Backbone and ligand atoms as CSV (ligand in chain L), in Angstrom:
chain,resi,resn,atom,element,x,y,z
A,1,MET,N,N,0.870,-1.190,-0.040
A,1,MET,CA,C,-0.064,0.029,-0.033
A,1,MET,C,C,0.855,1.291,0.066
A,2,THR,N,N,0.494,2.238,-0.830
A,2,THR,CA,C,1.373,3.458,-0.759
A,2,THR,C,C,0.420,4.619,-0.035
A,3,GLY,N,N,1.051,5.802,0.211
A,3,GLY,CA,C,0.381,6.843,0.688
A,3,GLY,C,C,1.335,7.898,0.332
A,4,SER,N,N,1.005,9.189,1.217
A,4,SER,CA,C,1.728,10.299,1.077
A,4,SER,C,C,2.909,10.173,2.014
A,5,ARG,N,N,4.007,11.091,1.812
A,5,ARG,CA,C,5.256,11.025,2.671
A,5,ARG,C,C,5.491,12.312,3.577
A,6,THR,N,N,5.995,12.012,4.669
A,6,THR,CA,C,6.478,13.252,5.537
A,6,THR,C,C,7.868,12.821,5.824
A,7,PHE,N,N,8.633,14.112,6.454
A,7,PHE,CA,C,10.040,13.789,6.768
A,7,PHE,C,C,10.019,14.189,8.274
A,8,THR,N,N,10.780,13.385,9.093
A,8,THR,CA,C,10.981,13.778,10.542
A,8,THR,C,C,12.467,13.645,10.873
A,9,MET,N,N,12.754,14.263,11.950
A,9,MET,CA,C,14.067,14.312,12.667
A,9,MET,C,C,13.775,13.981,13.998
A,10,ILE,N,N,14.384,12.868,14.595
A,10,ILE,CA,C,14.562,12.984,16.171
A,10,ILE,C,C,15.734,13.658,16.465
A,11,LYS,N,N,15.498,14.710,17.433
A,11,LYS,CA,C,16.496,15.729,17.709
A,11,LYS,C,C,17.473,15.324,18.486
A,12,PRO,N,N,18.501,16.193,18.671
A,12,PRO,CA,C,19.794,15.604,19.566
A,12,PRO,C,C,19.278,15.231,20.954
A,13,GLU,N,N,18.603,16.118,21.713
A,13,GLU,CA,C,18.525,15.679,23.037
A,13,GLU,C,C,17.720,14.271,23.196
A,14,ALA,N,N,16.779,14.235,22.345
A,14,ALA,CA,C,16.133,12.770,22.400
A,14,ALA,C,C,16.998,11.631,22.039
A,15,VAL,N,N,17.731,11.867,21.021
A,15,VAL,CA,C,18.672,10.754,20.749
A,15,VAL,C,C,19.662,10.271,21.925
A,16,ALA,N,N,20.226,11.615,22.532
A,16,ALA,CA,C,21.147,11.544,23.509
A,16,ALA,C,C,20.529,10.892,24.774
A,17,ALA,N,N,19.303,11.269,24.890
A,17,ALA,CA,C,18.436,10.456,26.085
A,17,ALA,C,C,18.144,9.248,25.839
A,18,GLY,N,N,18.304,8.568,24.748
A,18,GLY,CA,C,17.854,7.208,24.436
A,18,GLY,C,C,16.518,6.840,24.176
A,19,HIS,N,N,15.902,7.929,23.711
A,19,HIS,CA,C,14.432,7.925,23.539
A,19,HIS,C,C,14.132,7.327,21.942
A,20,ALA,N,N,14.950,7.191,21.178
A,20,ALA,CA,C,15.216,7.033,19.534
A,20,ALA,C,C,14.054,5.765,19.509
A,21,GLY,N,N,14.397,4.670,20.130
A,21,GLY,CA,C,13.773,3.484,19.901
A,21,GLY,C,C,12.313,3.397,20.316
A,22,LYS,N,N,12.000,4.251,21.381
A,22,LYS,CA,C,10.620,4.364,21.657
A,22,LYS,C,C,9.726,5.180,20.806
A,23,ILE,N,N,10.475,6.387,20.195
A,23,ILE,CA,C,9.766,7.026,19.265
A,23,ILE,C,C,9.447,6.261,17.941
A,24,ILE,N,N,10.529,5.643,17.655
A,24,ILE,CA,C,10.125,4.985,16.173
A,24,ILE,C,C,9.152,3.898,16.532
A,25,ASP,N,N,9.073,3.319,17.655
A,25,ASP,CA,C,8.049,2.201,17.865
A,25,ASP,C,C,6.474,2.968,17.802
A,26,MET,N,N,6.787,4.246,18.436
A,26,MET,CA,C,5.405,4.930,18.491
A,26,MET,C,C,4.975,5.242,16.873
A,27,LEU,N,N,5.800,5.601,16.326
A,27,LEU,CA,C,5.338,6.165,15.039
A,27,LEU,C,C,5.089,4.807,14.012
A,28,ILE,N,N,5.606,3.740,14.280
A,28,ILE,CA,C,5.341,2.418,13.447
A,28,ILE,C,C,3.970,1.949,13.941
A,29,GLU,N,N,3.659,1.999,15.355
A,29,GLU,CA,C,2.433,1.737,16.023
A,29,GLU,C,C,1.170,2.399,15.534
A,30,ASN,N,N,1.693,3.766,15.102
A,30,ASN,CA,C,0.632,4.668,14.653
A,30,ASN,C,C,0.350,4.586,13.135
A,31,GLY,N,N,0.915,3.540,12.434
A,31,GLY,CA,C,0.742,3.425,10.877
A,31,GLY,C,C,1.618,3.871,10.123
A,32,PHE,N,N,2.806,4.653,10.492
A,32,PHE,CA,C,3.698,4.988,9.516
A,32,PHE,C,C,4.871,4.078,9.133
A,33,ARG,N,N,4.944,3.998,7.758
A,33,ARG,CA,C,6.034,3.008,7.496
A,33,ARG,C,C,7.347,3.807,7.016
A,34,ILE,N,N,8.599,3.133,7.361
A,34,ILE,CA,C,9.737,3.830,7.391
A,34,ILE,C,C,10.379,3.651,5.731
A,35,LYS,N,N,10.431,4.660,5.178
A,35,LYS,CA,C,10.995,4.617,3.697
A,35,LYS,C,C,12.436,4.953,3.625
A,36,ALA,N,N,13.099,5.566,4.686
A,36,ALA,CA,C,14.429,6.060,4.638
A,36,ALA,C,C,14.675,6.173,6.099
A,37,LEU,N,N,15.905,5.926,6.651
A,37,LEU,CA,C,16.320,6.150,7.886
A,37,LEU,C,C,17.736,6.408,8.048
A,38,LYS,N,N,18.302,7.293,8.782
A,38,LYS,CA,C,19.746,7.453,9.012
A,38,LYS,C,C,20.010,8.107,10.295
A,39,LEU,N,N,21.101,7.753,11.028
A,39,LEU,CA,C,21.759,8.493,12.184
A,39,LEU,C,C,22.867,9.250,11.497
A,40,THR,N,N,22.674,10.625,11.886
A,40,THR,CA,C,23.710,11.504,11.104
A,40,THR,C,C,23.721,12.947,12.000
A,41,ARG,N,N,24.792,13.704,11.682
A,41,ARG,CA,C,24.844,14.975,12.478
A,41,ARG,C,C,25.021,16.082,11.513
A,42,LEU,N,N,24.206,17.213,11.840
A,42,LEU,CA,C,24.297,18.319,11.170
A,42,LEU,C,C,25.265,19.223,11.601
A,43,SER,N,N,26.067,19.855,10.610
A,43,SER,CA,C,27.143,21.041,10.729
A,43,SER,C,C,26.218,22.243,11.122
A,44,ARG,N,N,26.786,23.186,11.895
A,44,ARG,CA,C,26.080,24.593,11.852
A,44,ARG,C,C,25.506,25.133,10.606
A,45,GLN,N,N,26.301,24.805,9.648
A,45,GLN,CA,C,25.928,25.506,8.389
A,45,GLN,C,C,24.686,24.712,7.827
A,46,GLU,N,N,24.800,23.431,7.856
A,46,GLU,CA,C,23.687,22.625,7.312
A,46,GLU,C,C,22.425,22.974,8.227
A,47,ALA,N,N,22.615,22.927,9.447
A,47,ALA,CA,C,21.413,23.174,10.408
A,47,ALA,C,C,20.798,24.758,9.950
A,48,GLY,N,N,21.617,25.714,9.742
A,48,GLY,CA,C,21.129,27.018,9.226
A,48,GLY,C,C,20.463,26.987,8.036
A,49,THR,N,N,20.999,26.072,7.210
A,49,THR,CA,C,20.232,25.955,5.782
A,49,THR,C,C,18.902,25.310,6.014
A,50,PHE,N,N,18.831,24.261,6.868
A,50,PHE,CA,C,17.597,23.501,6.970
A,50,PHE,C,C,16.462,24.401,7.549
A,51,TYR,N,N,16.976,25.123,8.357
A,51,TYR,CA,C,15.836,26.126,9.117
A,51,TYR,C,C,15.847,27.546,8.611
A,52,GLU,N,N,16.342,27.750,7.506
A,52,GLU,CA,C,16.531,29.053,6.913
A,52,GLU,C,C,15.262,29.845,6.960
A,53,VAL,N,N,14.034,29.166,6.814
A,53,VAL,CA,C,12.947,29.862,6.883
A,53,VAL,C,C,12.633,30.625,8.236
A,54,HIS,N,N,13.327,30.221,9.125
A,54,HIS,CA,C,13.231,30.790,10.596
A,54,HIS,C,C,14.255,31.705,10.780
A,55,LYS,N,N,15.016,32.024,9.803
A,55,LYS,CA,C,16.074,33.043,10.034
A,55,LYS,C,C,15.966,34.363,10.745
A,56,GLU,N,N,14.762,34.891,10.608
A,56,GLU,CA,C,14.461,36.226,11.193
A,56,GLU,C,C,14.101,36.040,12.526
A,57,ARG,N,N,13.616,34.612,12.999
A,57,ARG,CA,C,12.956,34.826,14.516
A,57,ARG,C,C,14.245,34.846,15.425
A,58,PRO,N,N,13.829,35.229,16.657
A,58,PRO,CA,C,14.967,35.538,17.747
A,58,PRO,C,C,15.485,34.149,18.151
A,59,PHE,N,N,14.720,33.072,18.034
A,59,PHE,CA,C,15.503,31.746,18.496
A,59,PHE,C,C,16.382,31.020,17.285
A,60,TYR,N,N,16.473,31.656,16.309
A,60,TYR,CA,C,17.104,30.977,15.134
A,60,TYR,C,C,18.669,30.676,15.454
A,61,GLY,N,N,19.360,31.548,16.256
A,61,GLY,CA,C,20.746,30.962,16.543
A,61,GLY,C,C,20.721,29.989,17.426
A,62,GLU,N,N,20.047,30.015,18.501
A,62,GLU,CA,C,19.661,28.901,19.452
A,62,GLU,C,C,19.313,27.525,18.800
A,63,LEU,N,N,18.434,27.831,17.904
A,63,LEU,CA,C,18.079,26.530,17.136
A,63,LEU,C,C,18.975,25.898,16.276
A,64,VAL,N,N,19.910,26.741,15.633
A,64,VAL,CA,C,21.049,26.132,14.863
A,64,VAL,C,C,21.943,25.586,15.697
A,65,GLU,N,N,22.581,26.224,16.827
A,65,GLU,CA,C,23.513,25.656,17.590
A,65,GLU,C,C,22.937,24.134,18.392
A,66,TYR,N,N,21.783,24.040,18.736
A,66,TYR,CA,C,21.042,23.057,19.328
A,66,TYR,C,C,20.988,21.955,18.223
A,67,MET,N,N,20.564,21.975,17.127
A,67,MET,CA,C,20.291,21.061,16.094
A,67,MET,C,C,21.764,20.668,15.463
A,68,ALA,N,N,22.974,21.366,15.698
A,68,ALA,CA,C,24.127,20.834,15.377
A,68,ALA,C,C,24.921,20.244,16.629
A,69,SER,N,N,24.214,20.247,17.550
A,69,SER,CA,C,24.947,20.005,18.968
A,69,SER,C,C,25.102,18.442,19.234
A,70,GLY,N,N,24.491,17.434,18.364
A,70,GLY,CA,C,24.800,15.955,18.499
A,70,GLY,C,C,24.048,15.443,17.330
A,71,PRO,N,N,24.286,13.953,17.350
A,71,PRO,CA,C,23.571,13.187,16.453
A,71,PRO,C,C,22.108,13.276,16.294
A,72,ILE,N,N,21.603,13.136,15.185
A,72,ILE,CA,C,20.146,13.103,15.043
A,72,ILE,C,C,19.707,11.838,14.082
A,73,ILE,N,N,18.452,11.619,14.338
A,73,ILE,CA,C,17.930,10.434,13.303
A,73,ILE,C,C,17.161,11.233,12.426
A,74,ALA,N,N,17.234,10.850,11.016
A,74,ALA,CA,C,16.566,11.480,10.039
A,74,ALA,C,C,15.668,10.427,9.475
A,75,ALA,N,N,14.386,10.593,8.991
A,75,ALA,CA,C,13.663,9.451,8.321
A,75,ALA,C,C,12.679,10.061,7.316
A,76,ILE,N,N,12.133,9.358,6.328
A,76,ILE,CA,C,10.963,9.675,5.668
A,76,ILE,C,C,9.972,8.653,5.813
A,77,LEU,N,N,8.882,8.998,6.272
A,77,LEU,CA,C,7.792,8.082,6.651
A,77,LEU,C,C,6.530,8.200,5.570
A,78,GLU,N,N,5.796,7.165,5.438
A,78,GLU,CA,C,4.698,7.143,4.453
A,78,GLU,C,C,3.522,6.525,5.210
A,79,LYS,N,N,2.520,7.087,4.763
A,79,LYS,CA,C,1.148,6.672,5.332
A,79,LYS,C,C,0.070,7.601,4.621
A,80,SER,N,N,-1.161,7.234,4.524
A,80,SER,CA,C,-2.177,8.253,4.089
A,80,SER,C,C,-2.283,9.377,4.719
A,81,ASN,N,N,-2.334,10.633,4.115
A,81,ASN,CA,C,-2.351,11.819,5.033
A,81,ASN,C,C,-0.972,12.120,5.996
A,82,ALA,N,N,-0.051,11.793,5.445
A,82,ALA,CA,C,1.065,11.455,6.347
A,82,ALA,C,C,1.501,12.869,6.932
A,83,VAL,N,N,1.553,13.897,6.423
A,83,VAL,CA,C,2.003,15.217,6.840
A,83,VAL,C,C,0.992,15.620,8.096
A,84,GLU,N,N,-0.116,15.540,7.914
A,84,GLU,CA,C,-1.118,16.101,9.009
A,84,GLU,C,C,-1.159,14.964,10.006
A,85,ASP,N,N,-1.275,13.905,9.469
A,85,ASP,CA,C,-1.567,12.754,10.755
A,85,ASP,C,C,-0.203,12.848,11.629
A,86,PHE,N,N,1.071,13.068,11.073
A,86,PHE,CA,C,2.314,13.040,11.939
A,86,PHE,C,C,2.337,14.166,12.743
A,87,ARG,N,N,1.982,15.369,12.317
A,87,ARG,CA,C,1.826,16.432,13.261
A,87,ARG,C,C,1.004,16.247,14.135
A,88,LYS,N,N,-0.187,15.537,13.973
A,88,LYS,CA,C,-0.986,15.284,15.150
A,88,LYS,C,C,-0.298,14.397,16.196
A,89,LEU,N,N,0.379,13.407,15.626
A,89,LEU,CA,C,1.191,12.366,16.407
A,89,LEU,C,C,2.458,12.854,17.180
A,90,ILE,N,N,2.895,14.086,17.005
A,90,ILE,CA,C,3.903,14.722,17.580
A,90,ILE,C,C,3.533,15.729,18.561
A,91,GLY,N,N,2.432,16.262,18.248
A,91,GLY,CA,C,1.857,17.259,19.114
A,91,GLY,C,C,2.277,18.521,18.999
A,92,ALA,N,N,1.772,19.603,19.834
A,92,ALA,CA,C,2.197,21.155,19.815
A,92,ALA,C,C,3.491,21.380,19.775
A,93,THR,N,N,4.239,22.313,19.221
A,93,THR,CA,C,5.600,22.728,19.402
A,93,THR,C,C,6.183,22.665,20.801
A,94,ASP,N,N,5.366,23.395,21.654
A,94,ASP,CA,C,5.670,23.681,23.077
A,94,ASP,C,C,5.076,22.447,23.696
A,95,PRO,N,N,5.907,21.478,24.301
A,95,PRO,CA,C,5.558,20.166,25.310
A,95,PRO,C,C,4.269,20.613,26.026
A,96,MET,N,N,4.466,21.762,26.635
A,96,MET,CA,C,3.357,22.131,27.695
A,96,MET,C,C,1.873,22.332,27.124
A,97,GLU,N,N,1.940,22.460,25.914
A,97,GLU,CA,C,0.682,22.685,25.285
A,97,GLU,C,C,0.368,21.257,24.263
A,98,ALA,N,N,1.255,20.269,24.156
A,98,ALA,CA,C,1.042,19.023,23.548
A,98,ALA,C,C,0.111,18.164,24.057
A,99,ALA,N,N,-0.813,17.601,23.495
A,99,ALA,CA,C,-1.831,16.709,23.991
A,99,ALA,C,C,-1.294,15.324,24.461
A,100,GLU,N,N,-2.066,14.890,25.443
A,100,GLU,CA,C,-1.615,13.480,26.057
A,100,GLU,C,C,-1.515,12.363,24.976
A,101,GLY,N,N,-0.396,11.637,25.164
A,101,GLY,CA,C,-0.155,10.570,24.065
A,101,GLY,C,C,0.682,10.845,22.929
A,102,THR,N,N,0.940,12.406,22.779
A,102,THR,CA,C,1.890,12.603,21.550
A,102,THR,C,C,3.095,12.407,22.022
A,103,ILE,N,N,3.987,12.275,21.051
A,103,ILE,CA,C,5.521,12.138,21.199
A,103,ILE,C,C,6.097,13.324,21.918
A,104,ARG,N,N,5.673,14.619,21.794
A,104,ARG,CA,C,6.428,15.788,22.413
A,104,ARG,C,C,5.853,15.803,23.810
A,105,LYS,N,N,4.512,15.276,24.059
A,105,LYS,CA,C,4.127,15.467,25.486
A,105,LYS,C,C,5.203,14.360,26.214
A,106,ARG,N,N,5.347,13.177,25.800
A,106,ARG,CA,C,5.951,12.075,26.281
A,106,ARG,C,C,7.568,12.417,26.489
A,107,PHE,N,N,8.177,13.008,25.305
A,107,PHE,CA,C,9.694,13.108,25.349
A,107,PHE,C,C,10.349,14.358,25.357
A,108,ALA,N,N,9.484,15.482,24.844
A,108,ALA,CA,C,10.032,16.741,24.662
A,108,ALA,C,C,10.471,17.385,26.049
A,109,GLU,N,N,11.683,18.147,26.067
A,109,GLU,CA,C,12.180,18.731,27.356
A,109,GLU,C,C,11.465,20.298,27.438
A,110,SER,N,N,11.444,20.934,26.206
A,110,SER,CA,C,10.985,22.396,26.261
A,110,SER,C,C,10.646,22.601,24.654
A,111,LYS,N,N,10.197,23.788,24.387
A,111,LYS,CA,C,9.724,24.383,23.331
A,111,LYS,C,C,10.805,24.270,22.335
A,112,ALA,N,N,12.118,24.631,22.637
A,112,ALA,CA,C,13.415,24.460,21.867
A,112,ALA,C,C,13.919,23.047,21.681
A,113,LYS,N,N,14.039,22.377,22.745
A,113,LYS,CA,C,14.328,20.895,22.790
A,113,LYS,C,C,13.165,19.985,22.700
A,114,ASN,N,N,12.506,19.981,21.500
A,114,ASN,CA,C,11.237,19.353,21.366
A,114,ASN,C,C,11.075,17.961,20.817
A,115,ALA,N,N,12.280,17.318,20.934
A,115,ALA,CA,C,12.160,15.860,20.707
A,115,ALA,C,C,12.104,15.443,19.099
A,116,VAL,N,N,11.259,16.195,18.273
A,116,VAL,CA,C,11.022,15.732,16.991
A,116,VAL,C,C,10.713,16.834,16.046
A,117,HIS,N,N,11.039,16.716,14.753
A,117,HIS,CA,C,10.562,17.580,13.821
A,117,HIS,C,C,9.461,16.790,12.922
A,118,GLY,N,N,8.608,17.593,12.532
A,118,GLY,CA,C,7.664,17.046,11.305
A,118,GLY,C,C,7.403,18.074,10.354
A,119,SER,N,N,7.531,17.590,9.098
A,119,SER,CA,C,7.212,18.804,7.911
A,119,SER,C,C,5.925,19.239,7.978
A,120,ASP,N,N,5.708,20.592,7.749
A,120,ASP,CA,C,4.550,21.140,7.837
A,120,ASP,C,C,3.660,21.335,6.510
A,121,SER,N,N,4.205,20.665,5.471
A,121,SER,CA,C,3.544,20.498,4.164
A,121,SER,C,C,3.948,19.639,3.205
A,122,ASP,N,N,3.266,19.183,2.322
A,122,ASP,CA,C,3.743,18.225,1.497
A,122,ASP,C,C,5.030,18.655,0.590
A,123,ASP,N,N,5.033,20.053,0.217
A,123,ASP,CA,C,6.070,20.517,-0.569
A,123,ASP,C,C,7.369,20.662,0.243
A,124,ASN,N,N,6.971,20.908,1.666
A,124,ASN,CA,C,8.373,20.943,2.552
A,124,ASN,C,C,8.857,19.555,2.667
A,125,ALA,N,N,8.031,18.309,2.840
A,125,ALA,CA,C,8.268,17.082,3.150
A,125,ALA,C,C,9.325,16.735,2.101
A,126,GLY,N,N,8.994,17.024,0.875
A,126,GLY,CA,C,9.698,16.742,-0.248
A,126,GLY,C,C,11.078,17.446,-0.260
A,127,ILE,N,N,11.217,18.682,0.026
A,127,ILE,CA,C,12.524,19.550,0.131
A,127,ILE,C,C,13.149,18.961,1.239
A,128,GLU,N,N,12.656,18.596,2.364
A,128,GLU,CA,C,13.352,18.191,3.491
A,128,GLU,C,C,13.900,16.752,3.391
A,129,ALA,N,N,13.283,16.019,2.597
A,129,ALA,CA,C,13.710,14.577,2.563
A,129,ALA,C,C,14.742,14.541,1.343
A,130,ASN,N,N,14.939,15.511,0.464
A,130,ASN,CA,C,15.915,15.682,-0.447
A,130,ASN,C,C,17.000,16.299,0.157
A,131,PHE,N,N,17.024,16.955,1.415
A,131,PHE,CA,C,18.194,17.525,1.983
A,131,PHE,C,C,19.004,16.399,2.758
A,132,PHE,N,N,18.431,15.313,3.085
A,132,PHE,CA,C,19.082,14.210,3.737
A,132,PHE,C,C,19.362,12.977,2.859
A,133,PHE,N,N,18.539,12.754,1.933
A,133,PHE,CA,C,18.511,11.170,1.428
A,133,PHE,C,C,18.695,11.132,-0.192
A,134,SER,N,N,19.518,10.395,-0.595
A,134,SER,CA,C,19.734,10.293,-1.939
A,134,SER,C,C,18.691,9.252,-2.453
A,135,GLY,N,N,18.544,9.043,-3.840
A,135,GLY,CA,C,17.503,8.216,-4.419
A,135,GLY,C,C,17.709,6.754,-3.911
A,136,ARG,N,N,19.078,6.513,-3.797
A,136,ARG,CA,C,19.421,5.043,-3.389
A,136,ARG,C,C,19.168,4.708,-2.000
A,137,GLU,N,N,18.783,5.871,-1.236
A,137,GLU,CA,C,18.654,5.363,0.375
A,137,GLU,C,C,17.080,5.404,0.643
A,138,ARG,N,N,16.429,5.556,-0.512
A,138,ARG,CA,C,15.008,5.500,-0.203
A,138,ARG,C,C,14.255,4.306,-0.599
A,139,PHE,N,N,13.304,3.785,-0.008
A,139,PHE,CA,C,12.646,2.670,-0.356
A,139,PHE,C,C,11.189,2.635,-0.530
L,1,CMP,P1,P,10.277,22.237,14.524
L,1,CMP,O1,O,9.168,21.585,14.317
L,1,CMP,O2,O,11.614,21.542,14.172
L,1,CMP,O3,O,10.424,23.677,13.839
L,1,CMP,C1,C,11.113,24.794,14.196
L,1,CMP,C2,C,11.679,24.642,15.530
L,1,CMP,O4,O,12.018,25.904,16.074
L,1,CMP,C3,C,10.773,24.174,16.328
L,1,CMP,O5,O,10.422,22.580,16.158
L,1,CMP,C4,C,11.399,24.295,17.747
L,1,CMP,O6,O,12.547,23.417,17.939
L,1,CMP,C5,C,12.155,25.615,17.657
L,1,CMP,N1,N,11.433,26.687,18.050
L,1,CMP,C6,C,10.108,27.007,17.706
L,1,CMP,N2,N,9.587,28.085,18.548
L,1,CMP,C7,C,10.713,28.442,19.499
L,1,CMP,C8,C,10.863,29.199,20.406
L,1,CMP,N3,N,9.949,30.099,20.846
L,1,CMP,N4,N,12.003,29.183,21.236
L,1,CMP,C9,C,12.778,28.403,20.848
L,1,CMP,N5,N,12.694,27.417,19.841
L,1,CMP,C10,C,11.793,27.474,18.935
């Protein structure tokens, strides 16, 4: 069965805290199929490019430093309605506002260190997936 695709990262603090296995288990349990997966680390320059859309925001510098601070896990996920359903599963950006049962409610430390990223549109899912994965790394 095919569906639409989204892109996610398990962020440095969640990887360092050993939450990656539980987070991956949650997304599989919720019907997402893994189409690409890797442990990698962003340079500051790469983190700055990935989050360029937030360049003017006051938290941009902090965000770039944090996202380059340690290994992350990047993945492409497939499911019908993937972008919207994955954003529901991860919950609000701020874990204080995230619903019970969401990934951020369970694992995020703060609004900045919020455990996971999820694409906000089909177009951005494609752009973000291309940032990390070549054709031969996708299934
Ligand atoms: P993400 O979904 O990856 O997209 C942008 C990221 O910026 C967001 O998760 C947070 O990690 C970070 N972010 C958003 N708002 C704030 C904020 N007010 N302060 C610090 N970091 C933020």
